[in-house]
Legacy VTK file of the C-alpha trace (Angstrom):
# vtk DataFile Version 3.0
C-alpha trace
ASCII
DATASET POLYDATA
POINTS 266 float
-34.023 -125.274 -42.527
-30.731 -127.065 -41.729
-32.443 -129.392 -39.303
-34.988 -130.240 -41.993
-32.168 -131.090 -44.424
-30.534 -133.283 -41.797
-33.686 -135.257 -41.128
-34.963 -135.490 -44.705
-31.965 -135.565 -47.063
-28.916 -136.351 -44.992
-29.600 -140.111 -44.737
-29.717 -140.245 -48.530
-26.368 -138.456 -48.730
-24.791 -140.861 -46.235
-26.165 -143.894 -48.005
-24.781 -142.770 -51.371
-21.409 -142.014 -49.740
-21.406 -145.419 -48.070
-22.069 -147.236 -51.343
-19.496 -145.225 -53.335
-16.643 -145.544 -50.848
-17.480 -148.878 -49.234
-17.656 -147.394 -45.765
-17.199 -144.186 -43.816
-13.419 -144.109 -43.362
-12.948 -141.102 -45.697
-16.023 -139.185 -44.465
-15.148 -135.804 -42.975
-17.002 -132.792 -41.632
-15.930 -130.932 -44.775
-17.974 -133.387 -46.872
-21.027 -132.726 -44.737
-20.565 -128.955 -44.878
-20.201 -129.050 -48.657
-23.398 -131.071 -48.922
-25.285 -128.692 -46.623
-24.064 -125.663 -48.547
-25.394 -127.108 -51.793
-28.746 -127.916 -50.202
-29.016 -124.688 -48.245
-27.554 -122.446 -50.912
-25.653 -120.565 -48.209
-21.910 -120.775 -47.639
-22.167 -119.473 -44.065
-23.053 -122.371 -41.797
-21.094 -121.251 -38.767
-22.631 -120.541 -35.391
-25.824 -122.381 -36.224
-25.734 -124.673 -33.233
-25.254 -127.654 -35.524
-23.315 -130.573 -34.048
-22.130 -132.219 -37.257
-20.111 -134.918 -35.519
-23.103 -135.985 -33.467
-25.377 -136.072 -36.512
-22.793 -138.029 -38.506
-22.396 -140.583 -35.722
-26.143 -140.984 -35.346
-26.825 -141.595 -39.020
-23.788 -143.796 -39.484
-24.921 -146.024 -36.650
-28.430 -146.185 -38.055
-27.384 -146.911 -41.618
-24.949 -149.756 -41.060
-22.432 -151.090 -38.617
-20.288 -152.890 -41.191
-18.630 -151.984 -44.539
-20.325 -152.734 -47.849
-20.134 -156.476 -48.460
-18.171 -157.494 -51.541
-16.929 -153.972 -52.271
-14.207 -154.047 -54.940
-12.491 -151.256 -56.834
-10.882 -152.036 -60.204
-8.739 -149.679 -62.267
-6.153 -150.483 -64.965
-5.463 -154.015 -63.711
-5.409 -152.837 -60.097
-7.920 -154.329 -57.683
-8.611 -152.871 -54.253
-10.866 -154.471 -51.677
-11.941 -153.010 -48.364
-9.062 -154.766 -46.646
-6.684 -152.764 -48.851
-8.544 -149.482 -48.393
-8.688 -150.157 -44.670
-4.927 -149.632 -44.516
-5.719 -145.928 -44.996
-7.669 -145.838 -41.737
-6.147 -144.148 -38.690
-2.524 -145.310 -38.258
-2.459 -148.491 -40.309
0.499 -149.235 -42.579
-0.242 -148.781 -46.279
0.118 -151.894 -48.402
1.573 -152.372 -51.883
-1.825 -152.370 -53.573
-2.608 -148.865 -52.308
0.852 -147.577 -53.224
0.729 -149.014 -56.741
-2.763 -147.908 -57.707
-2.070 -144.405 -56.431
1.040 -144.388 -58.592
-1.154 -145.240 -61.563
-3.331 -142.209 -60.814
-0.242 -139.998 -60.646
0.874 -141.200 -64.085
-2.584 -140.553 -65.524
-2.727 -137.081 -63.974
0.626 -136.151 -65.553
-0.234 -137.600 -68.988
2.499 -140.192 -68.332
5.258 -137.574 -68.319
6.004 -139.044 -64.897
6.685 -142.766 -64.559
5.839 -144.556 -61.313
7.582 -147.867 -60.734
5.685 -150.726 -59.125
6.604 -151.120 -55.447
8.034 -154.578 -56.153
10.510 -153.221 -58.712
13.382 -152.531 -56.320
13.012 -155.909 -54.598
13.149 -157.661 -57.962
16.134 -155.566 -59.028
18.041 -156.533 -55.882
17.078 -160.197 -56.152
17.687 -160.748 -59.878
19.677 -157.808 -61.158
19.002 -155.829 -64.329
18.104 -158.923 -66.363
15.306 -159.614 -63.886
13.596 -156.269 -64.486
14.555 -155.092 -67.968
11.259 -156.352 -69.400
9.380 -154.049 -67.007
10.138 -151.125 -69.329
9.854 -152.963 -72.628
7.095 -150.575 -73.743
8.262 -147.558 -71.740
10.868 -145.005 -72.786
12.129 -143.890 -69.382
14.455 -141.325 -70.906
11.541 -139.389 -72.408
10.001 -138.868 -68.961
10.834 -135.823 -66.887
10.526 -137.636 -63.554
10.716 -141.217 -62.295
9.177 -142.178 -58.935
10.475 -145.352 -57.298
8.896 -146.368 -53.969
11.238 -148.401 -51.792
9.883 -150.871 -49.221
12.499 -152.195 -46.832
10.971 -154.529 -44.251
8.411 -152.242 -42.570
9.497 -148.832 -43.867
8.633 -146.914 -47.049
10.971 -144.368 -48.625
11.278 -142.833 -52.092
13.894 -142.558 -54.816
13.251 -140.094 -57.643
15.057 -139.531 -60.923
15.022 -136.164 -62.687
16.024 -136.861 -66.278
16.895 -133.303 -67.336
19.621 -133.030 -64.708
20.435 -136.741 -64.437
19.839 -136.520 -60.691
18.871 -139.422 -58.430
17.303 -138.142 -55.200
16.423 -139.871 -51.951
13.487 -138.909 -49.723
12.857 -140.418 -46.301
10.265 -139.306 -43.756
12.380 -140.502 -40.822
15.656 -139.080 -42.036
17.095 -142.560 -42.578
19.549 -142.956 -45.452
19.583 -146.300 -47.257
22.375 -145.340 -49.639
22.440 -148.733 -51.318
19.004 -148.019 -52.804
20.224 -145.002 -54.779
23.329 -146.928 -55.836
21.071 -149.731 -57.094
18.987 -147.276 -59.118
22.082 -145.659 -60.640
23.388 -149.059 -61.776
19.948 -149.849 -63.175
19.775 -146.594 -65.145
23.238 -147.143 -66.618
22.210 -150.647 -67.715
18.918 -149.355 -69.114
20.730 -146.619 -71.028
23.049 -149.174 -72.582
20.147 -151.507 -73.386
18.166 -148.690 -75.046
21.279 -147.192 -76.676
20.849 -143.856 -74.922
24.460 -142.665 -74.973
23.657 -139.310 -73.321
22.516 -141.146 -70.196
25.448 -143.546 -69.878
27.430 -141.112 -67.716
27.047 -137.940 -65.670
24.601 -139.180 -63.035
24.645 -137.754 -59.523
23.004 -138.747 -56.255
21.556 -136.366 -53.674
19.974 -136.968 -50.277
17.052 -134.564 -49.809
16.946 -132.982 -46.375
14.610 -130.498 -44.710
11.488 -132.297 -45.944
8.312 -133.107 -43.947
9.012 -135.780 -41.327
6.728 -138.260 -39.601
6.370 -138.309 -35.824
5.137 -141.890 -35.519
5.978 -145.328 -36.890
2.952 -145.788 -39.143
2.705 -142.944 -41.689
5.791 -143.548 -43.849
3.691 -144.854 -46.766
1.416 -141.819 -46.657
4.428 -139.492 -46.620
5.854 -141.280 -49.659
2.604 -140.909 -51.606
2.365 -137.235 -50.691
5.981 -136.670 -51.722
5.117 -138.353 -55.050
1.966 -136.308 -55.568
3.637 -132.968 -54.825
6.776 -133.674 -56.847
4.790 -134.929 -59.848
2.887 -131.625 -60.118
5.877 -129.483 -59.050
4.351 -128.352 -55.781
6.413 -127.630 -52.651
6.365 -130.171 -49.824
4.396 -128.098 -47.323
2.453 -130.799 -45.456
3.223 -132.122 -41.963
2.415 -134.949 -39.564
-0.695 -133.054 -38.465
-2.061 -133.296 -42.029
-1.919 -137.096 -42.152
-5.556 -137.820 -41.130
-6.809 -135.430 -43.819
-4.392 -136.772 -46.449
-5.378 -140.374 -45.689
-9.037 -139.496 -46.296
-8.187 -137.653 -49.499
-6.130 -140.567 -50.856
-8.990 -142.970 -50.071
-11.408 -140.777 -52.040
-9.013 -140.323 -54.947
-8.585 -144.072 -55.246
-12.349 -144.606 -55.295
-12.832 -141.715 -57.727
-9.961 -143.085 -59.892
-8.406 -139.637 -60.260
-6.419 -137.111 -58.268
-8.469 -134.288 -56.813
-7.424 -130.663 -57.061
LINES 1 267
266 0 1 2 3 4 5 6 7 8 9 10 11 12 13 14 15 16 17 18 19 20 21 22 23 24 25 26 27 28 29 30 31 32 33 34 35 36 37 38 39 40 41 42 43 44 45 46 47 48 49 50 51 52 53 54 55 56 57 58 59 60 61 62 63 64 65 66 67 68 69 70 71 72 73 74 75 76 77 78 79 80 81 82 83 84 85 86 87 88 89 90 91 92 93 94 95 96 97 98 99 100 101 102 103 104 105 106 107 108 109 110 111 112 113 114 115 116 117 118 119 120 121 122 123 124 125 126 127 128 129 130 131 132 133 134 135 136 137 138 139 140 141 142 143 144 145 146 147 148 149 150 151 152 153 154 155 156 157 158 159 160 161 162 163 164 165 166 167 168 169 170 171 172 173 174 175 176 177 178 179 180 181 182 183 184 185 186 187 188 189 190 191 192 193 194 195 196 197 198 199 200 201 202 203 204 205 206 207 208 209 210 211 212 213 214 215 216 217 218 219 220 221 222 223 224 225 226 227 228 229 230 231 232 233 234 235 236 237 238 239 240 241 242 243 244 245 246 247 248 249 250 251 252 253 254 255 256 257 258 259 260 261 262 263 264 265
């Protein structure tokens, strides 16, 4: 029965996957097993002598050797091409486009109770000061949010600054244990200026800065962006940071799918 499904229906499944995601980067054995379970109507597919990896490789090679030409993903003014999505493959460095669209999905998933700053925000703040970025929140009341997420890109490394409004706490997360203290100082100065600009007297004093330790750490030089996005995802839904370096291949695939699906998956 399974072999029949593989020969008759599996090519159709792969083709639809290929068209939806622009390629096979996010394809995993779990996707194949889920498909087979639906077709077979049986959740137990173990010990069946089925070499899923071999079948996947065979059909992938037969279907196409190159990504979908002209593939483009558009969501809320964000545009992702295959070159952008390709940064999620293996150990590539994530680019700003991936970071920023994923932040948009986080805001949508939290009904905008969480605000995600564009990855260029901190650079602009450093370059031009508060006056250079105050229009970024012209239509946003930061002080009504419960959490702010601010990705920081310094040369070739991503880290994260968060702001918890209820406790007026600025926190720093880094997947290599590096502390760029000037980034949290910059954010504190920004928040004080924003509070004065928006006449939020309760937020014009009492801020504190904390460096978060004991969090998941990367064991290579390429996954910092993925760690930052996973920190953001977990913190935004109040989940503990329980992932590790070993989870990165799976998380990269999940992020790729979530971007193409334009929503966070459970």
